[in-house]
Backbone as a chain_set.jsonl record, in Angstrom:
{"seq": "MKIISYFNQRLKFFTIWDIKLVQLAAMFVLIVLIKFIPQITSLNIWWYVAGCILTAIRPVYVMFEKKI", "coords": {"N": [[108.304, 107.26, 111.48], [110.584, 106.069, 112.242], [111.452, 103.963, 110.602], [112.284, 105.302, 108.325], [114.463, 106.81, 109.265], [116.097, 104.69, 109.946], [116.697, 103.552, 107.416], [117.973, 105.745, 106.267], [120.305, 105.849, 107.786], [121.441, 103.405, 107.013], [121.887, 103.87, 104.302], [124.046, 105.55, 104.281], [126.269, 103.993, 104.165], [126.548, 103.281, 101.562], [128.37, 103.199, 98.513], [129.389, 104.907, 95.501], [129.291, 102.94, 93.585], [127.421, 101.127, 94.628], [125.077, 102.648, 94.5], [124.838, 103.057, 91.743], [124.496, 100.404, 90.93], [122.002, 99.859, 92.043], [120.47, 101.621, 90.499], [120.797, 100.405, 87.999], [119.547, 97.949, 88.483], [116.944, 98.875, 88.832], [116.436, 99.732, 86.246], [116.384, 97.28, 84.905], [114.132, 96.149, 86.114], [112.214, 97.847, 85.072], [112.409, 97.149, 82.351], [111.443, 94.517, 82.435], [108.836, 95.068, 83.27], [107.889, 96.469, 81.04], [107.967, 94.411, 79.191], [105.93, 92.771, 80.169], [103.72, 94.48, 80.055], [103.155, 95.751, 77.299], [101.753, 97.944, 76.293], [102.579, 100.202, 77.537], [104.647, 101.345, 76.117], [103.374, 102.593, 74.046], [102.396, 105.02, 74.827], [101.853, 108.585, 74.762], [104.558, 110.816, 74.046], [104.749, 112.993, 75.751], [103.88, 112.181, 78.269], [106.061, 110.768, 79.231], [107.966, 112.807, 79.298], [106.789, 114.509, 81.205], [106.866, 112.79, 83.432], [109.626, 112.531, 83.736], [110.376, 115.174, 84.38], [108.897, 115.572, 86.763], [110.056, 113.645, 88.473], [112.605, 114.608, 88.63], [112.588, 116.988, 90.01], [112.945, 117.15, 92.909], [115.65, 116.013, 93.332], [117.184, 117.903, 91.861], [116.589, 120.249, 93.236], [117.66, 119.652, 95.795], [120.347, 119.357, 95.113], [121.159, 121.91, 94.108], [119.877, 124.05, 95.476], [119.332, 123.644, 98.215], [120.514, 124.48, 101.383], [123.53, 123.748, 103.084]], "CA": [[109.54, 107.855, 111.008], [111.719, 105.264, 112.66], [111.947, 103.181, 109.48], [112.991, 106.213, 107.421], [115.771, 107.102, 109.851], [116.891, 103.456, 109.838], [117.226, 103.438, 106.059], [118.929, 106.833, 106.06], [121.567, 105.412, 108.395], [121.999, 102.329, 106.199], [122.318, 104.417, 103.015], [125.329, 106.236, 104.439], [127.33, 103.028, 103.871], [126.594, 103.043, 100.118], [129.346, 103.889, 97.687], [128.831, 105.249, 94.192], [129.032, 101.681, 92.893], [126.155, 100.582, 95.131], [123.989, 103.477, 93.98], [124.7, 102.765, 90.318], [123.931, 99.06, 90.799], [120.573, 99.987, 92.325], [119.873, 102.216, 89.308], [120.779, 99.379, 86.957], [118.496, 96.997, 88.848], [115.664, 99.529, 88.54], [116.255, 99.708, 84.796], [115.977, 95.932, 84.532], [112.739, 95.997, 86.546], [111.418, 98.563, 84.077], [112.388, 96.335, 81.129], [110.517, 93.405, 82.688], [107.5, 95.648, 83.296], [107.519, 96.769, 79.656], [107.703, 93.134, 78.529], [104.62, 92.284, 80.623], [102.677, 95.439, 79.672], [103.729, 96.476, 76.151], [101.0, 99.16, 76.003], [103.304, 101.327, 78.136], [105.488, 101.98, 75.1], [102.564, 103.314, 73.072], [101.927, 106.278, 75.401], [102.342, 109.818, 74.159], [105.887, 111.199, 74.543], [104.639, 114.006, 76.81], [103.767, 111.491, 79.563], [107.424, 110.463, 79.658], [108.6, 114.087, 79.617], [106.223, 114.947, 82.49], [107.424, 111.914, 84.47], [111.035, 112.894, 83.905], [110.436, 116.457, 85.097], [108.395, 115.394, 88.128], [111.004, 112.895, 89.292], [113.869, 115.344, 88.736], [112.431, 118.222, 90.778], [113.592, 117.091, 94.224], [117.117, 115.926, 93.266], [117.761, 119.172, 91.401], [116.464, 121.189, 94.358], [118.634, 119.304, 96.839], [121.685, 119.57, 94.601], [121.549, 123.284, 93.835], [119.226, 125.08, 96.27], [119.301, 123.356, 99.645], [121.708, 124.939, 102.108], [124.174, 122.71, 103.914]], "C": [[110.752, 107.012, 111.385], [112.305, 104.473, 111.495], [112.724, 104.064, 108.501], [114.369, 106.538, 107.978], [116.678, 105.876, 109.803], [117.52, 103.345, 108.449], [118.185, 104.567, 105.723], [120.293, 106.476, 106.644], [122.233, 104.336, 107.539], [122.543, 102.863, 104.871], [123.658, 105.141, 103.108], [126.508, 105.305, 104.141], [127.484, 102.778, 102.375], [127.726, 103.824, 99.479], [128.67, 104.24, 96.364], [128.509, 103.995, 93.4], [127.707, 101.074, 93.336], [124.967, 101.351, 94.554], [123.762, 103.177, 92.501], [124.147, 101.358, 90.086], [122.431, 99.064, 91.092], [119.855, 100.611, 91.121], [119.777, 101.208, 88.174], [119.694, 98.338, 87.236], [117.114, 97.592, 88.559], [115.391, 99.553, 87.037], [115.823, 98.32, 84.326], [114.541, 95.638, 84.964], [111.816, 96.683, 85.545], [111.324, 97.768, 82.775], [111.427, 95.163, 81.288], [109.081, 93.913, 82.672], [107.011, 95.952, 81.885], [107.236, 95.482, 78.89], [106.328, 92.583, 78.917], [103.477, 93.173, 80.168], [103.198, 96.27, 78.498], [102.971, 97.752, 75.779], [101.676, 100.401, 76.583], [104.104, 102.065, 77.072], [104.687, 102.773, 74.077], [101.993, 104.617, 73.636], [102.519, 107.46, 74.648], [103.663, 110.222, 74.822], [105.798, 112.178, 75.709], [104.415, 113.389, 78.183], [105.158, 111.17, 80.118], [108.176, 111.737, 80.047], [108.102, 114.591, 80.977], [106.763, 114.09, 83.64], [108.873, 112.235, 84.767], [111.163, 114.183, 84.723], [109.999, 116.285, 86.542], [109.389, 114.648, 89.016], [112.335, 113.617, 89.463], [113.776, 116.569, 89.634], [113.194, 118.161, 92.099], [115.107, 116.934, 94.143], [117.783, 117.22, 92.812], [117.701, 120.208, 92.509], [117.524, 120.91, 95.423], [120.054, 119.598, 96.378], [122.075, 121.057, 94.567], [120.99, 124.325, 94.803], [119.294, 124.858, 97.781], [120.614, 123.77, 100.292], [122.226, 123.828, 103.008], [124.244, 123.155, 105.353]], "O": [[111.846, 107.247, 110.871], [113.523, 104.323, 111.403], [113.712, 103.621, 107.914], [115.347, 106.54, 107.231], [117.891, 106.006, 109.64], [118.715, 103.081, 108.315], [119.127, 104.359, 104.958], [121.324, 106.778, 106.043], [123.451, 104.352, 107.359], [123.551, 102.363, 104.371], [124.331, 105.321, 102.092], [127.619, 105.772, 103.892], [128.445, 102.133, 101.955], [128.005, 104.962, 99.854], [127.507, 103.901, 96.145], [127.554, 103.983, 92.624], [126.952, 100.562, 92.509], [123.965, 100.75, 94.167], [122.62, 103.056, 92.058], [123.399, 101.147, 89.132], [121.675, 98.339, 90.446], [118.759, 100.181, 90.762], [118.772, 101.168, 87.464], [119.002, 97.901, 86.317], [116.218, 96.887, 88.093], [114.246, 99.41, 86.609], [114.978, 98.206, 83.437], [113.812, 94.948, 84.251], [110.755, 96.156, 85.21], [110.259, 97.724, 82.159], [110.675, 94.853, 80.365], [108.2, 93.255, 82.118], [105.845, 95.717, 81.57], [106.359, 95.46, 78.027], [105.639, 91.995, 78.083], [102.377, 92.682, 79.918], [103.644, 97.399, 78.704], [103.494, 98.569, 75.02], [101.38, 101.522, 76.168], [104.223, 103.289, 77.126], [105.263, 103.549, 73.315], [101.177, 105.257, 72.974], [103.551, 107.344, 73.987], [103.859, 109.996, 76.017], [106.68, 112.194, 76.569], [104.737, 114.027, 79.186], [105.4, 111.287, 81.319], [108.937, 111.74, 81.015], [108.894, 115.046, 81.802], [107.082, 114.617, 84.706], [109.296, 112.212, 85.923], [111.971, 114.26, 85.649], [110.653, 116.794, 87.452], [109.544, 114.987, 90.189], [113.114, 113.272, 90.351], [114.808, 117.139, 89.987], [114.01, 119.039, 92.377], [115.814, 117.666, 94.836], [118.837, 117.589, 93.33], [118.652, 120.964, 92.705], [118.201, 121.825, 95.892], [120.881, 120.042, 97.174], [123.188, 121.417, 94.951], [121.581, 125.396, 94.94], [119.312, 125.827, 98.54], [121.693, 123.442, 99.798], [121.459, 123.075, 103.607], [124.749, 122.421, 106.202]]}, "num_chains": 1, "name": "protein.A"}
């Protein structure tokens, strides 16, 4: 758990610009991945919908349900 607490401390220095730049970098990594493995784009739409829902569960919970 020491590494997680280290990164939590480091993330407190991030501004909104840093977070958005990380998101943009992740999008570019995804584009490169799709270029290397084009079969990813031929998946059924429901795989993408399920991935979207699964990755959104925790942020939505923390935003609206978690008590401060």
